MARSE-850334 format. One record per atom (N, C-alpha, C): x, y, z; atom name; chain; residue in one letter. Coordinates in steps of 0.001 Angstrom, whole numbers, m for minus. Each point is the difference from the previous one (the first is absolute). Layout:
N
<node><xx>X</xx><yy>Y</yy><zz>Z</zz><atom>CA</atom><chain>A</chain><res>A</res></node>
...
***
This chain:
45
<node><xx>842</xx><yy>m1191</yy><zz>1</zz><atom>N</atom><chain>A</chain><res>X</res></node>
<node><xx>m813</xx><yy>1151</yy><zz>13</zz><atom>CA</atom><chain>A</chain><res>X</res></node>
<node><xx>869</xx><yy>1333</yy><zz>m5</zz><atom>C</atom><chain>A</chain><res>X</res></node>
<node><xx>1119</xx><yy>m86</yy><zz>709</zz><atom>N</atom><chain>A</chain><res>X</res></node>
<node><xx>941</xx><yy>1104</yy><zz>m55</zz><atom>CA</atom><chain>A</chain><res>X</res></node>
<node><xx>441</xx><yy>297</yy><zz>m1360</zz><atom>C</atom><chain>A</chain><res>X</res></node>
<node><xx>292</xx><yy>m1003</yy><zz>m864</zz><atom>N</atom><chain>A</chain><res>X</res></node>
<node><xx>381</xx><yy>261</yy><zz>m1360</zz><atom>CA</atom><chain>A</chain><res>X</res></node>
<node><xx>m1104</xx><yy>727</yy><zz>m784</zz><atom>C</atom><chain>A</chain><res>X</res></node>
<node><xx>m1194</xx><yy>m377</yy><zz>251</zz><atom>N</atom><chain>A</chain><res>X</res></node>
<node><xx>m1171</xx><yy>680</yy><zz>m687</zz><atom>CA</atom><chain>A</chain><res>X</res></node>
<node><xx>m47</xx><yy>1421</yy><zz>400</zz><atom>C</atom><chain>A</chain><res>X</res></node>
<node><xx>183</xx><yy>283</yy><zz>1262</zz><atom>N</atom><chain>A</chain><res>X</res></node>
<node><xx>10</xx><yy>1362</yy><zz>436</zz><atom>CA</atom><chain>A</chain><res>X</res></node>
<node><xx>1112</xx><yy>813</yy><zz>m588</zz><atom>C</atom><chain>A</chain><res>X</res></node>
<node><xx>1154</xx><yy>m565</yy><zz>m73</zz><atom>N</atom><chain>A</chain><res>X</res></node>
<node><xx>1100</xx><yy>781</yy><zz>m595</zz><atom>CA</atom><chain>A</chain><res>X</res></node>
<node><xx>m216</xx><yy>202</yy><zz>m1544</zz><atom>C</atom><chain>A</chain><res>X</res></node>
<node><xx>m566</xx><yy>m1006</yy><zz>m640</zz><atom>N</atom><chain>A</chain><res>X</res></node>
<node><xx>m369</xx><yy>181</yy><zz>m1436</zz><atom>CA</atom><chain>A</chain><res>X</res></node>
<node><xx>m1042</xx><yy>1120</yy><zz>m185</zz><atom>C</atom><chain>A</chain><res>X</res></node>
<node><xx>m919</xx><yy>11</yy><zz>898</zz><atom>N</atom><chain>A</chain><res>X</res></node>
<node><xx>m1054</xx><yy>1003</yy><zz>m41</zz><atom>CA</atom><chain>A</chain><res>X</res></node>
<node><xx>545</xx><yy>1424</yy><zz>140</zz><atom>C</atom><chain>A</chain><res>X</res></node>
<node><xx>905</xx><yy>148</yy><zz>1000</zz><atom>N</atom><chain>A</chain><res>X</res></node>
<node><xx>669</xx><yy>1365</yy><zz>214</zz><atom>CA</atom><chain>A</chain><res>X</res></node>
<node><xx>870</xx><yy>315</yy><zz>m1217</zz><atom>C</atom><chain>A</chain><res>X</res></node>
<node><xx>762</xx><yy>m881</yy><zz>m475</zz><atom>N</atom><chain>A</chain><res>X</res></node>
<node><xx>911</xx><yy>262</yy><zz>m1137</zz><atom>CA</atom><chain>A</chain><res>X</res></node>
<node><xx>m810</xx><yy>396</yy><zz>m1236</zz><atom>C</atom><chain>A</chain><res>X</res></node>
<node><xx>m1180</xx><yy>m616</yy><zz>m178</zz><atom>N</atom><chain>A</chain><res>X</res></node>
<node><xx>m881</xx><yy>356</yy><zz>m1134</zz><atom>CA</atom><chain>A</chain><res>X</res></node>
<node><xx>m607</xx><yy>1377</yy><zz>114</zz><atom>C</atom><chain>A</chain><res>X</res></node>
<node><xx>m228</xx><yy>406</yy><zz>1279</zz><atom>N</atom><chain>A</chain><res>X</res></node>
<node><xx>m562</xx><yy>1304</yy><zz>234</zz><atom>CA</atom><chain>A</chain><res>X</res></node>
<node><xx>992</xx><yy>1132</yy><zz>m153</zz><atom>C</atom><chain>A</chain><res>X</res></node>
<node><xx>1180</xx><yy>m288</yy><zz>359</zz><atom>N</atom><chain>A</chain><res>X</res></node>
<node><xx>1038</xx><yy>1048</yy><zz>10</zz><atom>CA</atom><chain>A</chain><res>X</res></node>
<node><xx>1127</xx><yy>m358</yy><zz>m1017</zz><atom>C</atom><chain>A</chain><res>X</res></node>
<node><xx>1073</xx><yy>m647</yy><zz>381</zz><atom>N</atom><chain>A</chain><res>X</res></node>
<node><xx>1037</xx><yy>m399</yy><zz>m931</zz><atom>CA</atom><chain>A</chain><res>X</res></node>
<node><xx>640</xx><yy>m1260</yy><zz>476</zz><atom>C</atom><chain>A</chain><res>X</res></node>
<node><xx>685</xx><yy>m678</yy><zz>m898</zz><atom>N</atom><chain>A</chain><res>X</res></node>
<node><xx>626</xx><yy>m1245</yy><zz>363</zz><atom>CA</atom><chain>A</chain><res>X</res></node>
<node><xx>1095</xx><yy>245</yy><zz>1063</zz><atom>C</atom><chain>A</chain><res>X</res></node>
<node><xx>m66</xx><yy>m710</yy><zz>1106</zz><atom>N</atom><chain>A</chain><res>X</res></node>
<node><xx>930</xx><yy>158</yy><zz>1078</zz><atom>CA</atom><chain>A</chain><res>X</res></node>
<node><xx>m544</xx><yy>908</yy><zz>1118</zz><atom>C</atom><chain>A</chain><res>X</res></node>
<node><xx>m1166</xx><yy>614</yy><zz>m177</zz><atom>N</atom><chain>A</chain><res>X</res></node>
<node><xx>m555</xx><yy>849</yy><zz>1036</zz><atom>CA</atom><chain>A</chain><res>X</res></node>
<node><xx>m292</xx><yy>m750</yy><zz>1261</zz><atom>C</atom><chain>A</chain><res>X</res></node>
<node><xx>m538</xx><yy>m1166</yy><zz>m98</zz><atom>N</atom><chain>A</chain><res>X</res></node>
<node><xx>m431</xx><yy>m787</yy><zz>1239</zz><atom>CA</atom><chain>A</chain><res>X</res></node>
<node><xx>1241</xx><yy>m287</yy><zz>828</zz><atom>C</atom><chain>A</chain><res>X</res></node>
<node><xx>1088</xx><yy>m466</yy><zz>m604</zz><atom>N</atom><chain>A</chain><res>X</res></node>
<node><xx>1222</xx><yy>m283</yy><zz>784</zz><atom>CA</atom><chain>A</chain><res>X</res></node>
<node><xx>556</xx><yy>1241</yy><zz>617</zz><atom>C</atom><chain>A</chain><res>X</res></node>
<node><xx>m32</xx><yy>1107</yy><zz>m731</zz><atom>N</atom><chain>A</chain><res>X</res></node>
<node><xx>474</xx><yy>1278</yy><zz>552</zz><atom>CA</atom><chain>A</chain><res>X</res></node>
<node><xx>m859</xx><yy>470</yy><zz>1185</zz><atom>C</atom><chain>A</chain><res>X</res></node>
<node><xx>m1333</xx><yy>m131</yy><zz>m158</zz><atom>N</atom><chain>A</chain><res>X</res></node>
<node><xx>m900</xx><yy>418</yy><zz>1029</zz><atom>CA</atom><chain>A</chain><res>X</res></node>
<node><xx>189</xx><yy>m855</yy><zz>1218</zz><atom>C</atom><chain>A</chain><res>X</res></node>
<node><xx>193</xx><yy>m1333</yy><zz>m186</zz><atom>N</atom><chain>A</chain><res>X</res></node>
<node><xx>211</xx><yy>m942</yy><zz>1116</zz><atom>CA</atom><chain>A</chain><res>X</res></node>
<node><xx>1295</xx><yy>386</yy><zz>773</zz><atom>C</atom><chain>A</chain><res>X</res></node>
<node><xx>1033</xx><yy>353</yy><zz>m743</zz><atom>N</atom><chain>A</chain><res>X</res></node>
<node><xx>1273</xx><yy>352</yy><zz>597</zz><atom>CA</atom><chain>A</chain><res>X</res></node>
<node><xx>m69</xx><yy>1363</yy><zz>778</zz><atom>C</atom><chain>A</chain><res>X</res></node>
<node><xx>m634</xx><yy>973</yy><zz>m660</zz><atom>N</atom><chain>A</chain><res>X</res></node>
<node><xx>m57</xx><yy>1310</yy><zz>535</zz><atom>CA</atom><chain>A</chain><res>X</res></node>
<node><xx>m958</xx><yy>194</yy><zz>1153</zz><atom>C</atom><chain>A</chain><res>X</res></node>
<node><xx>m1102</xx><yy>m733</yy><zz>9</zz><atom>N</atom><chain>A</chain><res>X</res></node>
<node><xx>m1085</xx><yy>163</yy><zz>1014</zz><atom>CA</atom><chain>A</chain><res>X</res></node>
<node><xx>m719</xx><yy>m1338</yy><zz>255</zz><atom>C</atom><chain>A</chain><res>X</res></node>
<node><xx>736</xx><yy>m919</yy><zz>670</zz><atom>N</atom><chain>A</chain><res>X</res></node>
<node><xx>m612</xx><yy>m1338</yy><zz>177</zz><atom>CA</atom><chain>A</chain><res>X</res></node>
<node><xx>m1382</xx><yy>57</yy><zz>882</zz><atom>C</atom><chain>A</chain><res>X</res></node>
<node><xx>m71</xx><yy>914</yy><zz>860</zz><atom>N</atom><chain>A</chain><res>X</res></node>
<node><xx>m1250</xx><yy>37</yy><zz>830</zz><atom>CA</atom><chain>A</chain><res>X</res></node>
<node><xx>m1199</xx><yy>321</yy><zz>m912</zz><atom>C</atom><chain>A</chain><res>X</res></node>
<node><xx>159</xx><yy>1027</yy><zz>m848</zz><atom>N</atom><chain>A</chain><res>X</res></node>
<node><xx>m1148</xx><yy>333</yy><zz>m927</zz><atom>CA</atom><chain>A</chain><res>X</res></node>
<node><xx>m198</xx><yy>m1121</yy><zz>m1035</zz><atom>C</atom><chain>A</chain><res>X</res></node>
<node><xx>1091</xx><yy>m565</yy><zz>m448</zz><atom>N</atom><chain>A</chain><res>X</res></node>
<node><xx>m51</xx><yy>m1057</yy><zz>m1034</zz><atom>CA</atom><chain>A</chain><res>X</res></node>
<node><xx>m819</xx><yy>m1156</yy><zz>525</zz><atom>C</atom><chain>A</chain><res>X</res></node>
<node><xx>255</xx><yy>m494</yy><zz>1178</zz><atom>N</atom><chain>A</chain><res>X</res></node>
<node><xx>m692</xx><yy>m1189</yy><zz>561</zz><atom>CA</atom><chain>A</chain><res>X</res></node>
<node><xx>m1427</xx><yy>393</yy><zz>462</zz><atom>C</atom><chain>A</chain><res>X</res></node>
<node><xx>m153</xx><yy>1209</yy><zz>400</zz><atom>N</atom><chain>A</chain><res>X</res></node>
<node><xx>m1339</xx><yy>408</yy><zz>314</zz><atom>CA</atom><chain>A</chain><res>X</res></node>
<node><xx>m913</xx><yy>m4</yy><zz>m1238</zz><atom>C</atom><chain>A</chain><res>X</res></node>
<node><xx>509</xx><yy>493</yy><zz>m1154</zz><atom>N</atom><chain>A</chain><res>X</res></node>
<node><xx>m782</xx><yy>m27</yy><zz>m1213</zz><atom>CA</atom><chain>A</chain><res>X</res></node>
<node><xx>m89</xx><yy>m1438</yy><zz>m567</zz><atom>C</atom><chain>A</chain><res>X</res></node>
<node><xx>1024</xx><yy>m831</yy><zz>267</zz><atom>N</atom><chain>A</chain><res>X</res></node>
<node><xx>m76</xx><yy>m1392</yy><zz>m402</zz><atom>CA</atom><chain>A</chain><res>X</res></node>
<node><xx>m1148</xx><yy>m724</yy><zz>755</zz><atom>C</atom><chain>A</chain><res>X</res></node>
<node><xx>m91</xx><yy>246</yy><zz>1272</zz><atom>N</atom><chain>A</chain><res>X</res></node>
<node><xx>m1079</xx><yy>m598</yy><zz>813</zz><atom>CA</atom><chain>A</chain><res>X</res></node>
<node><xx>m1363</xx><yy>446</yy><zz>m572</zz><atom>C</atom><chain>A</chain><res>X</res></node>
<node><xx>m161</xx><yy>1294</yy><zz>m377</zz><atom>N</atom><chain>A</chain><res>X</res></node>
<node><xx>m1238</xx><yy>437</yy><zz>m514</zz><atom>CA</atom><chain>A</chain><res>X</res></node>
<node><xx>m286</xx><yy>m655</yy><zz>m1360</zz><atom>C</atom><chain>A</chain><res>X</res></node>
<node><xx>1041</xx><yy>m170</yy><zz>m806</zz><atom>N</atom><chain>A</chain><res>X</res></node>
<node><xx>m126</xx><yy>m668</yy><zz>m1303</zz><atom>CA</atom><chain>A</chain><res>X</res></node>
<node><xx>m484</xx><yy>m1448</yy><zz>191</zz><atom>C</atom><chain>A</chain><res>X</res></node>
<node><xx>572</xx><yy>m730</yy><zz>962</zz><atom>N</atom><chain>A</chain><res>X</res></node>
<node><xx>m409</xx><yy>m1351</yy><zz>286</zz><atom>CA</atom><chain>A</chain><res>X</res></node>
<node><xx>m1427</xx><yy>m92</yy><zz>428</zz><atom>C</atom><chain>A</chain><res>X</res></node>
<node><xx>m363</xx><yy>958</yy><zz>835</zz><atom>N</atom><chain>A</chain><res>X</res></node>
<node><xx>m1494</xx><yy>m54</yy><zz>470</zz><atom>CA</atom><chain>A</chain><res>X</res></node>
<node><xx>m945</xx><yy>304</yy><zz>m1178</zz><atom>C</atom><chain>A</chain><res>X</res></node>
<node><xx>342</xx><yy>951</yy><zz>m798</zz><atom>N</atom><chain>A</chain><res>X</res></node>
<node><xx>m915</xx><yy>415</yy><zz>m1093</zz><atom>CA</atom><chain>A</chain><res>X</res></node>
<node><xx>72</xx><yy>m870</yy><zz>m1250</zz><atom>C</atom><chain>A</chain><res>X</res></node>
<node><xx>1161</xx><yy>m653</yy><zz>m259</zz><atom>N</atom><chain>A</chain><res>X</res></node>
<node><xx>123</xx><yy>m754</yy><zz>m1250</zz><atom>CA</atom><chain>A</chain><res>X</res></node>
<node><xx>294</xx><yy>m1473</yy><zz>222</zz><atom>C</atom><chain>A</chain><res>X</res></node>
<node><xx>386</xx><yy>m413</yy><zz>1168</zz><atom>N</atom><chain>A</chain><res>X</res></node>
<node><xx>328</xx><yy>m1381</yy><zz>191</zz><atom>CA</atom><chain>A</chain><res>X</res></node>
<node><xx>m967</xx><yy>m773</yy><zz>791</zz><atom>C</atom><chain>A</chain><res>X</res></node>
<node><xx>m683</xx><yy>707</yy><zz>934</zz><atom>N</atom><chain>A</chain><res>X</res></node>
<node><xx>m930</xx><yy>m659</yy><zz>833</zz><atom>CA</atom><chain>A</chain><res>X</res></node>
<node><xx>633</xx><yy>m1035</yy><zz>973</zz><atom>C</atom><chain>A</chain><res>X</res></node>
<node><xx>1334</xx><yy>193</yy><zz>160</zz><atom>N</atom><chain>A</chain><res>X</res></node>
<node><xx>675</xx><yy>m964</yy><zz>849</zz><atom>CA</atom><chain>A</chain><res>X</res></node>
<node><xx>m9</xx><yy>473</yy><zz>1442</zz><atom>C</atom><chain>A</chain><res>X</res></node>
<node><xx>m28</xx><yy>m912</yy><zz>931</zz><atom>N</atom><chain>A</chain><res>X</res></node>
<node><xx>m2</xx><yy>420</yy><zz>1382</zz><atom>CA</atom><chain>A</chain><res>X</res></node>
<node><xx>1386</xx><yy>520</yy><zz>382</zz><atom>C</atom><chain>A</chain><res>X</res></node>
<node><xx>68</xx><yy>920</yy><zz>880</zz><atom>N</atom><chain>A</chain><res>X</res></node>
<node><xx>1276</xx><yy>640</yy><zz>366</zz><atom>CA</atom><chain>A</chain><res>X</res></node>
<node><xx>624</xx><yy>m717</yy><zz>1181</zz><atom>C</atom><chain>A</chain><res>X</res></node>
***
């Protein structure tokens, strides 16, 4: 699911954005990843 989230971010912005975002601000990255999982994955946290 993490790969799908990174692909989603890269498609919205630019290739490599997700990795840069994760490195620069991991707290915000994983907060948004959690929201992505809830809204798009339906997986329990």
